N, C-alpha and C positions, 0 to 999 in steps of 0.2 A: 609217721606218728605225729610229728610236729605240725603237719598240715591241718590238724584238727582245729588249730587256733584261727587261721584265716578263714577256714570253712565256717566256724562258729560265728565269726565276725560278720561274714557276708549273710549267712542265714538269719541271724538276729536282726540285721538291717532290713532284710526283705520282709520278715514277720512284722516289724514295727511299721514299715512303709504301708504294707497291706492293711494292717489294723487301723492306721490313721485314715486310709482311703475309705474303709468301711465304718468310719465315724467312731472308732474305739480309741479314744485318746489315751487310755491306760496302757495300750500296747506300745507306746513310746518307750516305756520303761524296760521293755525287753532288750532293746538295743543299748540303752543307757547302762543297764546292770550287767549284761553279758558282753556286749561288743566293746564298750569304751574302756573297761579295765584291761582288756587284752589288746587294745588298739596298737600300741607300739610293738608288742610281741608279734601280733598278726602281720603287720607290715614288714617287720624284720624278717620273719620266716618267708613271707611271699617274695621278698627281695632275694633271700638266699636260694630260693627255688627258681631264680632267673625270671621273675615276673615283674621286672622293673617297670615296664610300660603300664602296668595296672596300678602302680602305687598312687599316682595323682588322683585317679578315680576313687580308690579306696580311702584316701585321705579326705576326700570331699563328702563322704557319707554323712558325717556329723552335721555339717552345715546344710546339706541338701535335705536331710530329714527334718531339721528344725524349720527351715523355710517352707517346705511342703506342708508340714503339720500346721504351722501358723496360718498359712494361706487357707488351708482346708478348714481349720477350726473356725476362722473368722467367717468364711463363706457359709458355714453351716450353723453359725451362732444365732440362736433364736430368741435369747432372753434380752431383756432391756439392759442396755449398757450402763453400768454404774461404776464410776471411777473412785478409787481409793487415793488418799494422799500420796502413797508410795508410787502409784502409777505415774503421777506428774513428775516426781523426782527421777524416775527411771527414764521417762521420755525426755526430760531436761538433759540428763547425762548423755543419752544417745544423740540428741540433736546438737548439743554443744560440741561434743567430740567430733561429730560428723563434719562440722565446719572446717576442721583442721585438714580434711582431705584436699580441699581446694586452696587453703591458705598457703602462701609461698614461704613456708617455714621448713627448715631442714633441707637435707640434700637428697631425699628419696623421691622417686617418681610417684605419680598418682597410683599406679598399680601396686607399688610397694606400700604406699600409705593405706590402700584398701585392705591389704593383708594385715597391716598393723592395727587398723581399727577393728578388724575382725577379732584379733586377739584381745584388744582393749575393751570393746563395747558389746561384743556378741552376747554377753550374759543377759543383756536387756531383752534381746529377742527370745532367749530361752525362757526368761521370766514371763513375758507376755504370752508365750505358748502355753505355759502352765496356767496363766490367768484365763485362757480360753477353754481349758478343759473343764468339763462339767464335774465338779467335786463329788456330786451325788453318785457318779458312776465309777468312782475310784475306790478300790479296796486297799486301804493303807496297809493292812496286815499282810496281804499278799506281796506287796512291794517290800515290806520289811523282812519277811521270811526269805524272799529271793536274795536280798542283800546278805542275810545271814548265811545262806548256802554258798554264795560267792566267797564270803569271808572264810568259811571252812575249807573250800577248795584252794584258796590262796595259801592258807596256813599249811595244808597238806603238801603243796609244792615246796613251801618254805622248809618244811621238815626234811624233805628229800635233799634240798640244797644244803642244809646244815649238816646232815649225816654224811653227805659226799663231799662237803666243803667245796661245792662248785656252784658258781652263779648260773642260773638258768639262761641269763643273757649271753653267756660265753658260748652257748650252743645254738642260740636262736638267730644269729646273724645280726645282733644288736649293733655292734661297732661299725660294721661295713655300711649298714643302712643309715645310721645317724651321721656318719661322716659324709656319705654321698648326698643326702637330702637336707641336712641341717648344718653341716660343717662343724659338728661338735668334736671337741678334743677327745681322742681315744687314749689319753695318757693314763697314768696310774700303774700300779704294779700288776693289775689284772687286765689291762688294755680295754677297760670299760669306762674310763674317766674316774676322776678322784672321788666322785660322789658315791662310788660303790665300796669305799673303804674309809677307815679312820686313819688318822695321822700315824698311829702306831702299827698300821698294817692289818688290823682286824677287818675282816670282810663284812660289808653291810649288804644284806640281801633284800631283794625287791619282789620275789615271787614272779608272777607274770605281769606286774606293773612296770611302768617306764623307768622308775628309779626308786630308791629306798624312801625318799621323802614322800613321794606320791603314795607309795604303799602304806607307810605308817600313818599318813594323814587320812587315808581312806578308812583306817580302823576307827578313827574318831567318829566318822559317819555311822559306822556299825554300832559302836558303843552307845551313841546318842539314841539310835533307834531301839536297841535292846532295852535300855533303861526305860524309855518312854512306853514301849509296848507292854512291858510287864509290871508297870506301876498301876496299882489298884486305885479305886476311888478314895480310899482312906490313906493313900500315899504309901501303902505297904508294897515292897518290891518282892514279887513272887515269880521268878523265872522257872520255866520247866526245864527238862533235860536239854532240849535243843538250845534254850537260852544260855544255860551254863556252858555248853560246848562252844557256842559262838563267842561268849565273853572270854573263855580260855584262849580261843584262837586269836582274838584281838590282842590279848596281853602278850602272847608268844610273838606275834608279828611285830608289835611295837618294840619289844626288847631286841629282837634280832635285826631290826632295821637300824638300830643304834642312832636314832634321831633325837637329839636333845629337845628340839621344839615340840615334837610329838609326845615325848615322855612328859614334859611339863604340861602340855595341853591335856593329856590323858588324865593326869592328876587333877588339874584345874576343872576339867569336865565333871569328874566324880564329886569334887568338892561343891561345885555350883549345883549339881543335882541334889546333894544333901541339903543345901541351903533352901532351894526352891521347894523341896518336898518336906522340909523340916525334919530330916532324919539325922538326929544328933549322933546316933551310933555309927553312922557312916563317917561323919566328921571326925569322931574320936578314932575310928579305924585308920583314917588317912593320917592323922597326927602320929599314930603308933607306927605306921609304915614308914613315915618320913624319919622318925627317930631310929628305927631299925636300919634304914638305908644309910643314915649318917654314921651309925655304929659300924656298919659293914665297910663303909668307905674308910673310916679310921683304921679298921683292921687291915684293909688292903694297902694302906699307906706304908706298911712294912716293906712292901715291894717298891723299890726305888723307881722303877719304870712307870708303874701305875701312879705313884705319888707325883712324879713329874708331869704325867698326863693330866691328872686331876687339877693340879695347881695351874697348869697352862690354860685349862678350860675356864677355871674360875677367874684368872687374870686376863682372859681373852687373848692369850698369847699364842694359841694354836693356830695353824694356818687357816682353818675353816673360819674361825671367829675373826681373824685379821682380815680375811677376804671379804666377809660381810661388812665389817666396819669401813673398809676402804670404799666399797661400793656405795654404802649409805652416805658417807661424807661427800663423795663426788656428786651423788644425786641431789643432796640437800643444797650443796653449793650451786648447782645448776638451777634449782628452783628459786633460790634467793636471787641469783643473777638474772634469771629469765622467768619472772612470775607468771607470764602467760604461756610458758612452755617453749620448747625448741623444735617441736614438730613431731608428727606421728612417725613411729619406727625408730626414733632416736634412743629408745630404751626398751628393754624387754626382748621378746622372741625374735623379731626381725633383726634388731641391732646385734643380738647375741650370735645369730646365725652368720652375720656378716662381720663378726668380730670388731664391731665399732660401737660397743655399748657404753652409754652414759648412765651411771648409777646402776640400778637393778638390784637383785637379791632382796627386793622388798616391794610388794604389790602397790603400796601407797606411793612410794617414790617413783615407781614406773609410771603411774598415772600422772603425777605432778610434773615429772621431767618432760613428758610428751605434750600434755595439754594444759599445764599450768595449775595454779592454785584454785581457780574457780571449779574446775572439774574435780579436783581433789576434795574440795569441801563437799561437793554434791555426792561423791562416792562415799565419803565418811558418813555423811548424813543418812544415806540409804542404809548403810550397815548398822548405825546406831538406832535408827528408826525401827528396824526389824527387831532388834534385841529388846528395845523399850516396849514396843507393842506386845511382843510375846510374853514378857514378864508381867505386863498389866492384864493381859487376857487369861493367862494360865489359871489363876485361882477361880475364875468365874465361868469357865466353859467346861463341857463334858464330852465324853465319848471320843469319836474320831478326831474332832477338832482339838480336844485337850491333848491327845497323844501327839498330834502333829505340831502343836504349839510348843510342847516340851522338847520335842526333837529338834526343832529349829533353833530355839534359844540355846540349847546345849551345843549344837553344831557351831553356831555363830560365835559363841564365846570360845569354844575350843580351837577355832580356826584363827584366832588373833595372832598367836605366836607363829604358826606357819606362814601367815600373810606377811609378817615382818621379816621373814628370812628367805622368801622365795617369790618367784613370779606365779603367785597362787592361782590366778584365773586360767593359767595354761593347763592346769590339771583337769582334763576333759570330764572324766568320770565324776569327780567331786563337784565341779562347777555345774554340769548339766543336772545332776541329781538334786543338788541344793537349790538351784534357781527354779527348776520345775516344781519342786515341792513348795517353794516360797510363793510362786504364782498361784498354785492351788490353795494354799493356806490363806492368802489374801482374799481370794474369792469366797472362802468360807467365812472369814472375818467380816467381809462386806455384807454378806447375807445376814449375819448376826446383827450388824449395825442397823440394817434395814428393818429387821424384825422388831428390834428395840424401839426404833423410831415410830413404827406403826402402832406398837403397844402404847407409847406415850401419847400419840394422837388420839387413840380410842379413849384413854383415861381422861 
């Protein structure tokens, strides 16, 4: 039964590969939406079925698909090339960080540095793949509906996990696979690593995702899409039954993943949506929910264990918060001491696998530690530029572009907290989906700019 995961992973890859070959750029999303969320589970199950030799090939599907798609789309690109300002910043980040592959910084080999730069800068390749896709041939609603179905499927598995009080990862071969290939600690009370539980022993569930943080963060993607898809021209929010079911699935998922960053981001996302669409009743509802939550916490404080846990979280005395702070301090000290960075692989995925991490637990710090302040400024500029442009364009665009614009600004704002507490770009599903959509969105924006320029010339 579990073999359905690696089978779905492989089949979705083949469908996307064939679709790209047939010049259907939209088919890329088949693998992104079906294959990437179950990436870790698929590989874990394949490993448990003694298919260890196949794992390196299965791992490479993500990169192979993007590189093949980018090459194919560029080869078949027929329109006049028109660059947006964001394109130059993306190229700048890729070119600057690539220099560090050959610089004699750090103690990793060139091969290990190439692995590190894939983790650090591959999002630029995904973005340019999206830029090369013809936006006129993309059905945004189909993509959004597919994400909704994925979310419902994840929530259903989550409900089974909760009812049986059993992590799906405990039967998927998760621990053995991650120990073998990534050297990850299999500690914790459930032998899955401490990320699958809270300090008080509460289980944190991840459905078929790699971990609870990636699972809960992926729900922010879904909420952004649902709110955008069902927002009318007059900013009225009118979800159908499917929309309400998906929203309920996201709420249940975020709650059971017990991620503070995602809970904060979920609330922030809804609040920003209310501001952008001028929906005061949603703002008031959020205020009411926060008051009720505060009242509930005060009620729970009668239980000394819960009281101690809440106080430790507020004071940042719990082990999770302390771990984050120590990582941040170490990373910031490294950036101050070495403003040009200490080399690729010294922070993030490669360093974590080799248990020689400097800083970490923060996407911005991971960038700064490895390649210095210049790349960090470029990275932040890219992020801020997308949010700024989306906010500026949202009131003056319509249709598919308006839906996508609202989606991206909500996602980008919601991702701020997860970025500050994790190696965010290592979340393949979220990263691939976000940057592909960003590339498509910029193509649509650039088209609008060209139309406005032509109209101004005619006038």
